[in-house]
VOVODREN-664405 format. One record per atom (N, C-alpha, C, CB): residue in three letters; x, y, z negated. Coordinates in steps of 0.001 Angstrom, whole numbers, plus 500000, padded with zeros to 6 digits. Glycine has a CB too. Example, Ala and Ser with C-alpha at 12.3 -4.5 7.8 and 13.67 -1.06 7.14 Angstrom:
2
ALA513190494310492200ALA512300495500492200ALA513200496700492200ALA511308495527490954SER512850497750492920SER513670498940492860SER512900500030492130SER514084499402494275
This chain:
253
MET931963450228285243MET932338450973284035MET933138452226284418MET933165450072283068ASP932699453377283945ASP933409454618284223ASP934750454641283492ASP932554455830283817VAL935752455184284155VAL937088455306283556VAL937273456750283122VAL938218454869284561ASP937544456941281839ASP937766458292281321ASP939124458831281740ASP937650458304279800PHE940163458011281529PHE941536458464281771PHE942285457517282703PHE942291458594280449SER942968458105283669SER944031457394284380SER945340457893283765SER943975457643285968ILE946084456999283175ILE947319457362282482ILE948497456991283369ILE947421456656281093ILE949254457996283779ILE950381457764284680ILE951686458028283944ILE950277458659285940THR952574457056283971THR953895457221283375THR954946456640284297THR953965456554281989ILE956167457098284140ILE957288456630284947ILE958161455730284084ILE958111457823285522GLU958291454476284483GLU959087453521283706GLU960543453549284155GLU958515452096283846ASN961424453905283223ASN962845453887283539ASN963670453124282501ASN963356455302283657ASN962982452566281491ASN963647451752280480ASN962629450743279959ASN964227452639279314SER962903449471280167SER961906448440279863SER961589448341278377SER962386447100280362ASN962579448506277509ASN962333448408276062ASN961454449547275564ASN963656448406275295THR961756450753276021THR960938451913275644THR959517451737276153THR961548453222276200PHE959394451227277361PHE958077451045277955PHE957249450007277201PHE958216450637279411LEU957873448965276708LEU957156447967275907LEU956586448593274641LEU958086446799275543ASN957362449459273996ASN956866450168272810ASN955715451094273174ASN957998450970272148PHE955856451760274296PHE954798452653274776PHE953484451892274934PHE955202453302276115LYS953535450735275560LYS952324449941275788LYS951750449404274478LYS952625448780276739THR952604449062273545THR952123448556272252THR951277449592271550THR953295448148271357TYR951723450828271528TYR950941451901270914TYR949678452193271721TYR951789453173270786LEU949801452181273038LEU948660452519273888LEU947505451531273690LEU949086452541275361ARG947829450273273492ARG946792449240273354ARG945916449434272114ARG947439447870273300THR946353450239271165THR945572450442269939THR944434451430270131THR946473450923268823GLN944386452131271257GLN943415453207271446GLN941989452662271563GLN943767454023272692ILE941068453340270896ILE939669452920270883ILE938772454077271316ILE939262452415269477GLY937554453738271739GLY936536454750272024GLY936579455356273397GLY936645455819271059VAL937523454907274253VAL937617455434275620VAL937938454282276574VAL938706456560275720ASN937656454516277838ASN938069453587278888ASN939223454225279658ASN936872453235279846TYR940283453473279819TYR941439454031280527TYR942081452963281406TYR942476454598279527GLU942822453431282371GLU943664452565283192GLU945096453085283107GLU943160452518284682LEU946048452196283145LEU947458452567283110LEU948064452365284494LEU948227451738282044ILE948636453429285032ILE949310453367286324ILE950800453632286079ILE948698454406287348VAL951612452648286419VAL953048452722286132VAL953833452948287415VAL953533451438285431VAL954702453944287385VAL955614454194288499VAL956973453609288115VAL955720455738288831LYS957411452614288840LYS958689451965288556LYS959842452832289056LYS958746450566289206ASN960784453114288148ASN961927453945288543ASN963212453516287841ASN961640455412288240GLU963275452273287416GLU964466451806286702GLU965705451802287591GLU964230450410286151ASN965516451705288889ASN966648451674289822ASN966761452968290618ASN966512450494290777GLY966165454036290083GLY966256455329290756GLY965525455391292069GLY967669455673290982GLU964364454732292124GLU963584454713293365GLU963122456103293781GLU962382453807293208PHE962950457001292815PHE962460458352293117PHE963487459390292684PHE961102458616292420SER963501460494293423SER964443461566293131SER963813462710292350SER965025462093294408SER962485462616292139SER961820463679291387SER960532463164290767SER961529464886292294ALA960115463816289695ALA958854463457289036ALA957675463756289945ALA958700464211287704ARG957717464882290646ARG956615465250291524ARG956409464190292598ARG956873466617292167GLU957502463729293195GLU957426462683294215GLU956870461393293624GLU958809462429294832ALA957346461040292427ALA956901459802291783ALA955408459848291480ALA957692459556290491PHE954928460932290921PHE953503461054290602PHE952647461060291865PHE953247462329289794ASN953090461778292879ASN952317461832294126ASN952156460452294760ASN952988462778295119SER953121459575294525SER953102458261295164SER951960457379294675SER954411457561294927VAL951365457710293519VAL950313456836292964VAL948965457540292789VAL950761456289291625LEU948860458791293181LEU947612459530292952LEU946410458891293638LEU947763460956293432LYS946625458229294759LYS945510457591295464LYS944890456451294662LYS945979457070296808ARG945610455950293675ARG945111454836292867ARG944256455296291692ARG946270454016292355VAL944192456577291453VAL943506457117290279VAL941995456892290369VAL943808458616290130LYS941408456403289261LYS939969456182289179LYS939321456957288030LYS939688454705289020GLY940135457516287141GLY939608458192285961GLY939082459581286245GLY940659458274284918THR938276460082285319THR937802461464285408THR938953462437285195THR936689461723284377TYR939845462069284287TYR941015462885283986TYR942280462057284201TYR940954463427282532VAL943362462751284526VAL944663462092284634VAL945569462605283526VAL945306462337286032ILE946152461673282781ILE947168462003281791ILE948530461667282387ILE946930461233280444PHE949405462654282446PHE950795462437282838PHE951605462430281543PHE951314463551283859ILE952309461349281291ILE952919461176279982ILE954297460533280101ILE952020460332279086HIS955237461019279299HIS956552460400279244HIS956444459023278584HIS957550461303278474PRO957242458060279010PRO957151456719278428PRO957691456624277003PRO957887455749279295ASP958333457673276527ASP958794457675275135ASP957880458518274240ASP960233458201275055VAL956651458718274681VAL955629459376273870VAL954691458289273349VAL954843460471274700PHE954642458145272030PHE953891457060271413PHE952646457596270711PHE954775456294270420LEU951518456926270933LEU950244457317270333LEU950063456507269050LEU949043457087271328THR950397457107267917THR950519456353266673THR949215456252265885THR951567456981265812GLN948158456925266336GLN946828456787265735GLN945871456278266806GLN946326458150265132ASN944921455431266418ASN944096454763267424ASN942994455637268014ASN943480453548266827ASP942830456851267523ASP941772457725268034ASP942311458905268833ASP940934458237266891ILE943564458846269245ILE944174459983269947ILE943489460247271282ILE945667459732270171LEU943312459236272090LEU942671459443273390LEU941212459864273230LEU942758458167274233TYR940539459321272234TYR939147459716271978TYR939082461200271601TYR938525458841270847ASN939962461633270698ASN939972463035270288ASN940366463942271452ASN940932463241269108LEU941260463469272291LEU941645464241273477LEU940460464394274426LEU942827463566274204LEU939699463334274603LEU938521463387275469LEU937496464389274950LEU937884462001275586ILE937258464384273650ILE936327465341273040ILE936810466771273271ILE936175465064271522SER938108467007273110SER938661468348273323SER938487468795274764SER940140468381272944LEU938734467901275709LEU938610468247277126LEU937183468633277473LEU939061467081278004LYS936225467898276935LYS934823468167277234LYS934359469493276629LYS933951467027276721SER935077469999275646SER934709471271275017SER935252472484275763SER935203471299273594LEU936161472248276710LEU936809473342277422LEU936155473571278780LEU938303473055277596LYS936038474829279165LYS935466475190280451LYS936542475807281335LYS934283476163280272ASN936516475442282607ASN937423476028283599ASN938887475910283201ASN937080477482283814PHE939278474719282771PHE940678474553282419PHE941470474021283615PHE940819473608281215GLY942734474421283649GLY943640473914284667GLY944473472771284133GLY944541475022285177ILE945305473089283142ILE946174472115282505ILE945907472138281003ILE947672472410282816VAL945831470959280403VAL945726470844278952VAL946916470018278470VAL944356470190278518GLY947644470561277514GLY948809469866276983GLY948750469734275480GLY950070470581277379VAL949775469093274931VAL949862468928273473VAL951004469738272889VAL950038467455273110ALA951708470481273741ALA952736471421273300ALA952866472488274377ALA954113470699273034GLY953057473732273955GLY953173474799274939GLY953453476130274288GLY951919474891275765ARG953464477166275108ARG953689478522274604ARG952751479516275280ARG955150478941274826LYS952370480544274499LYS951522481607275015LYS952320482538275933LYS950897482400273858LYS951597483359276670LYS952262484448277379LYS952984485322276360LYS951242485287278214TYR954163485794276740TYR954951486571275784TYR954408487984275640TYR956415486617276213LEU953898488285274457LEU953448489630274107LEU954174490161272881LEU951947489637273863SER954590489242272002SER955313489627270780SER956230488482270374SER954322489984269618LYS957073488725269368LYS958036487715268932LYS957362486435268448LYS958907488278267831SER956145486555267936SER955433485370267459SER955150484381268589SER954127485779266790ASP955142484877269833ASP954862484012270982ASP956076483205271418ASP954367484841272142LEU957220483410270750LEU958421482651271066LEU958411481281270395LEU959656483428270645THR957397481012269608THR957276479739268911THR956400478776269701THR956704479948267507THR956876477548269853THR956075476516270511THR954880476158269636THR956931475256270806ILE953739475947270276ILE952509475573269573ILE952279474081269805ILE951273476429270068SER952194473312268733SER952031471876268919SER951790471172267585SER953262471288269612ASN951028470083267644ASN950845469218266479ASN951630467923266595ASN949378468905266287ILE952412467773267671ILE953154466527267832ILE954429466551266983ILE953501466293269319THR954999465366266788THR956311465253266154THR957296464746267189THR956268464309264911GLN958589464973266918GLN959588464586267909GLN960871464108267236GLN959890465757268848GLY961641463330268001GLY962916462833267500GLY962758461649266572GLY963648463927266792SER963877461031266240SER963850459836265390SER963328460126263992SER965234459236265296ASN963475461375263541ASN962994461751262202ASN961568462297262216ASN963921462787261593ARG960957462329263384ARG959577462775263554ARG959349464160262953ARG958623461773262921GLU960180465089263369GLU960049466472262915GLU958949467176263704GLU961392467228263063ASN958322468172263090ASN957293468945263771ASN957882469643264993ASN956662469974262814ALA957171469571266105ALA957676470153267350ALA957378471639267458ALA957083469433268536GLY956523472165266593GLY956183473581266671GLY955194473987265612GLY955633473911268024LYS954630475159265797LYS953604475674264895LYS952306474925265137LYS953402477199265088THR951739474378264066THR950535473556264226THR949315474421264513THR950293472709262970LEU948299473791265100LEU947069474495265448LEU945875473642265054LEU947027474832266961SER944727474304264881SER943503473608264466SER942398473709265517SER943002474174263142GLU942641474480266574GLU941676474621267664GLU942448474879268952GLU940651475776267377PRO941829474661270118PRO942532474893271381PRO943044476332271496PRO941611474578272556VAL944238476478272061VAL944867477784272215VAL945258477979273679VAL946108477918271286LYS944891479123274254LYS945300479431275617LYS946805479675275662LYS944532480658276155VAL947451479128276673VAL948905479258276792VAL949289479607278225VAL949609477956276351GLN950535480045278378GLN951060480270279726GLN951597478979280327GLN952161481333279702SER952190478134279478SER952763476894279995SER952635475785278965SER954236477095280383VAL952658474541279447VAL952652473377278566VAL953900472545278834VAL951364472525278772ASP954222471715277860ASP955375470832277984ASP955017469615278831ASP955875470394276593GLU956035469066279500GLU955808467914280378GLU955597466607279632GLU956962467761281313CYS955839466548278323CYS955791465268277610CYS954424464593277721CYS956140465476276144LEU953346465372277697LEU951985464860277888LEU951093466019278291LEU951445464163276594PHE950470465890279450PHE949503466908279865PHE948414466250280701PHE950199468050280667VAL947283466942280788VAL946088466379281423VAL945571467327282501VAL944984466106280372MET945099466735283593MET944450467499284650MET943172466780285064MET945399467692285868GLN942246467496285671GLN941080466851286253GLN941522466087287496GLN939970467892286596SER941080464853287590SER941552463982288673SER941264464559290050SER940913462615288557LYS940030465037290245LYS939641465504291580LYS940518466667292039LYS938167465928291586ARG941007467448291093ARG941813468610291459ARG943229468201291874ARG941874469598290292ILE943898467399291056ILE945276467025291381ILE945315466054292549ILE945967466408290163MET944267465237292716MET944245464313293852MET944091465063295172MET943109463296293692LYS943448466200295117LYS943256467004296322LYS944532467731296723LYS942135468009296110SER945236468267295727SER946397469106296033SER947725468368295911SER946411470301295125GLY947820467447294940GLY949093466808294661GLY950078467785294041GLY949673466217295929PHE951225467277293630PHE952288468138293133PHE953056468726294313PHE953240467357292192THR953785469789294070THR954527470448295147THR955772469633295509THR954926471889294734ASN956536470138296456ASN957716469426296944ASN959011469877296278ASN957834469605298429ILE958927470605295168ILE960147471007294473ILE960818469762293893ILE959836472048293349PRO962084469524294185PRO962762468310293715PRO963150468397292237PRO964008468050294557GLY963502467247291666GLY964006467223290299GLY962980466744289285GLY964478468583289915TRP963380466791288008TRP962612466155286939TRP962123467127285879TRP963438465097286288HIS962142468408286180HIS961774469394285169HIS960685470343285684HIS963008470192284739LEU959948470934284744LEU959081472087284986LEU957904471824285920LEU959889473191285542TYR957550470565286125TYR956408470294287005TYR955088470666286349TYR956385468826287404ALA954975470504285028ALA953755470944284340ALA953706472469284273ALA953683470341282913VAL954857473085284050VAL954922474546284021VAL954487475126285360VAL956344475021283673GLU954968474524286438GLU954571474995287767GLU953066474845287967GLU955330474225288861GLU952499473715287549GLU951060473514287706GLU950262474507286859GLU950682472080287326CYS950814474932285735CYS950156475969284928CYS950079477283285690CYS950901476175283600ILE951161477638286380ILE951169478860287183ILE950126478760288297ILE952578479114287779ILE950103477618288980ILE949139477407290060ILE947710477493289535ILE949374476046290733SER947479476926288361SER946139476964287758SER945682478395287528SER946121476193286432GLU946563479210286998GLU946199480611286751GLU945911481335288058GLU947319481335285985LEU946656481022289099LEU946402481644290402LEU945028481264290940LEU947485481239291405GLN944517480125290495GLN943191479664290911GLN942098480088289935GLN943188478152291054GLY942440480948288983GLY941454481473288046GLY941137480554286890GLY940210481777288763LEU942002479576286619LEU941785478626285537LEU942678478953284351LEU942041477195286017SER942303478459283185SER943075478687281964SER943773477404281531SER942166479207280835ASN944908477564280899ASN945678476434280383ASN945636476437278860ASN947141476487280887TYR945634475256278275TYR945460475151276828TYR946414474130276219TYR944021474777276497VAL946714474363274950VAL947247473322274070VAL946141472957273102VAL948548473797273309VAL945937471657272892VAL944861471201272012VAL945454470540270764VAL943922470212272758PRO944704470594269644PRO945214470102268355PRO945030468597268175PRO944524470828267220ILE945907467821268795ILE945844466367268688ILE946951465879267759ILE945967465703270084ASN946568465163266704ASN947543464650265742ASN947933463211266072ASN946981464729264316GLY949103462809265589GLY949528461420265708GLY950366461101266928GLY948350460559265714ILE950745462114267713ILE951571461881268898ILE953040462051268518ILE951179462853270057TRP953831461057268852TRP955256461056268503TRP956076460983269784TRP955605459864267553HIS956834462040270043HIS957742462077271185HIS959127461695270691HIS957752463487271869MET959600460546271123MET960886460041270639MET962042460975270972MET961157458674271224SER961953461651272105SER963016462559272512SER963017463807271635SER962860462944273988SER964197464325271377SER964307465577270623SER964607466753271538SER965391465462269557GLY964482466531272843GLY964674467627273795GLY966084467768274323GLY964281468897273164ASN966898466711274193ASN968291466798274630ASN968497466427276096ASN969139465909273775SER967410466232276835SER967536465822278235SER967769467001279178SER966294465074278664LEU967807468205278636LEU967996469391279469LEU969373469356280127LEU967830470679278633ASP969417469676281432ASP970687469746282145ASP970641470901283133ASP970993468412282871GLU971701471021283947GLU971777472173284840GLU970711472155285916GLU973128472234285479THR970153470976286221THR969105470926287252THR967850471660286792THR968762469466287601TYR967660471768285486TYR966535472554284967TYR966624473986285480TYR966516472536283416MET967839474546285447MET968013475926285866MET967815476079287380MET969399476426285459THR968247475079288137THR968045475106289585THR966561475137289914THR968712473890290250ILE965791474288289217ILE964344474236289449ILE963680475520288973ILE963723473021288735LEU964141476045287841LEU963596477299287326LEU963743478417288356LEU964296477690286014ASN964886478492289001ASN965099479513290026ASN964184479307291227ASN966552479508290478LYS963960478057291599LYS963050477773292710LYS961630478228292375LYS963061476268293046ILE961218477970291125ILE959877478377290707ILE959762479890290685ILE959542477802289326PHE960788480555290183PHE960745482022290170PHE960667482579291587PHE961977482592289448ASN961470482050292485ASN961469482548293865ASN960119482319294547ASN962580481870294672ARG959412481273294139ARG958126480940294754ARG956973481733294154ARG957850479460294611TYR957058482041292849TYR955902482622292154TYR956214483949291463TYR955379481644291134ASP957347484586291749ASP957765485761290982ASP956729486877290970ASP959052486290291534LYS956045487091292093LYS955083488201292162LYS953841487968291297LYS954657488422293602TYR953684486720290801TYR952502486400290001TYR952802486329288501TYR951916485084290462LEU954071486413288121LEU954445486321286712LEU954363487693286062LEU955863485734286557ILE953663487771284946ILE953506489044284244ILE954859489532283765ILE952531488906283055GLU955247490713284211GLU956522491329283849GLU957704490403284145GLU956518491710282371ASN957525489511285123ASN958588488568285504ASN959117487771284322ASN959731489313286157LYS958198487331283464LYS958571486530282303LYS957826485198282356LYS958260487288280976LEU958531484133281990LEU957940482803281946LEU958309482164280612LEU958423481924283149ASN957298481927279783ASN957531481404278435ASN957315479891278440ASN956592482094277396THR958385479131278246THR958320477679278241THR958737477136276882THR959205477095279347THR958553475842276676THR958930475246275391THR960448475171275218THR958326473849275264VAL961199475409276292VAL962656475516276155VAL963025476889275623VAL963360475256277507LYS962504477932276273LYS962728479312275823LYS961950480265276728LYS964254479667275829LEU962005481538276373LEU961424482583277211LEU962442482963278275LEU961007483828276362TRP962007482906279536TRP962886483277280638TRP962429484603281219TRP962907482180281728SER963391485494281451SER963091486804282014SER963864486967283321SER963447487942281009PHE963212487590284310PHE963806487731285635PHE963739489202286081PHE963080486811286661ASN964173490090285242ASN964014491515285527ASN965314492234285852ASN963371492181284366THR966302492107285005THR967520492909285129THR968705492051285592THR967849493585283788LYS969787492720285944LYS971010492006286305LYS971498491155285134LYS972106492996286740LEU971314491685283927LEU971716490938282735LEU970912489643282604LEU971536491803281475ASP969624489712282940ASP968784488506282910ASP969340487434283849ASP967328488850283301PHE969706487849285058PHE970190486877286036PHE971582486366285687PHE970201487493287425LEU972376487208285052LEU973676486746284561LEU973489485691283475LEU974505487929284020TYR972484485916282626TYR972207484938281572TYR971753483613282161TYR971146485474280609LEU970965483652283222LEU970524482422283882LEU971722481645284424LEU969537482744285021LYS972686482368285001LYS973889481704285503LYS974702481119284356LYS974748482684286313TYR974813481887283279TYR975524481395282095TYR974886480123281571TYR975546482460280995TYR973560480098281491TYR972848478940280951TYR973017477730281867TYR971354479263280765PHE973068477977283171PHE973292476898284141PHE974635476222283868PHE973249477447285596TYR975701477029283767TYR977027476444283555TYR977177475861282156TYR978103477488283794LYS976483476410281204LYS976491475858279849LYS975944474435279863LYS975664476746278889GLN974822474227280546GLN974219472898280613GLN975087471931281427GLN972815472987281223LYS975727472448282455LYS976593471611283283LYS977791471119282482LYS977065472385284521ILE978397472002281716ILE979547471626280884ILE979117470652279796ILE980199472877280253LYS977958470917279180LYS977458470028278127LYS977246468622278664LYS976146470570277538LYS976713468521279865LYS976458467216280475LYS977757466459280693LYS975713467377281804ARG978793467161281145ARG980087466513281371ARG980700466031280061ARG981049467475282076LEU980560466826279009LEU981113466447277703LEU980410465205277161LEU980982467613276698ILE979077465150277361ILE978315463991276906ILE978769462727277644ILE976804464224277117ARG979025462850278948ARG979449461698279739ARG980804461169279291ARG979502462064281209ARG981667462063278793ARG982999461646278369ARG983005460894277055ARG983887462833278256LYS981937461057276267LYS981891460410274947LYS981667458899275080LYS980775461036274081
């Protein structure tokens, strides 16, 4: 039996993971395998390392990388995702939330049909057809198995921006990245996991790919990042310390 999807997630909380599996079991119309990376005891220091550790086990045509707190609340989500993938040509990364290259203020809005947080608020501007983007969010994204199994993720440490980095790599290889209009996906997180390590990784990505970024701008679901002027770099430092202080305040509560 052919496997449509290899679904890879990192387990770091058993209760959340049980809910994740309960929703996943409702999916119909596709064949999938679930590959779980155990990380409840901090076995891995980065998402890239964790994902690379299981790529050899992949049997599906496509690989879905998904956060364990992303719940598929309609039973046809994977089927609709499969149909969308088959309609796209020469794609690199396909996600369910992302942002276009920055050309105007309208591009500062995240494009997505998913909901997020305990109140299930809309995560962005909804769409009815696939939209080309510069980057996708890490909460759920898809790649062709043969491609990611050949290259793997890079060696940049940490837990952020791995999908964004793969979007940049895809464009360098002449591929396009998309957000697709999939309904019924609920991301329990409201985006409060951002910390100062995000900024450290962002700087590593800029230093590695700066010559390939249009006007030295990178539009992510967190915000538009610019790497042009001294003021831009001062803002990056400010944002780093802002996240560091916020993290310390949260720990004290």
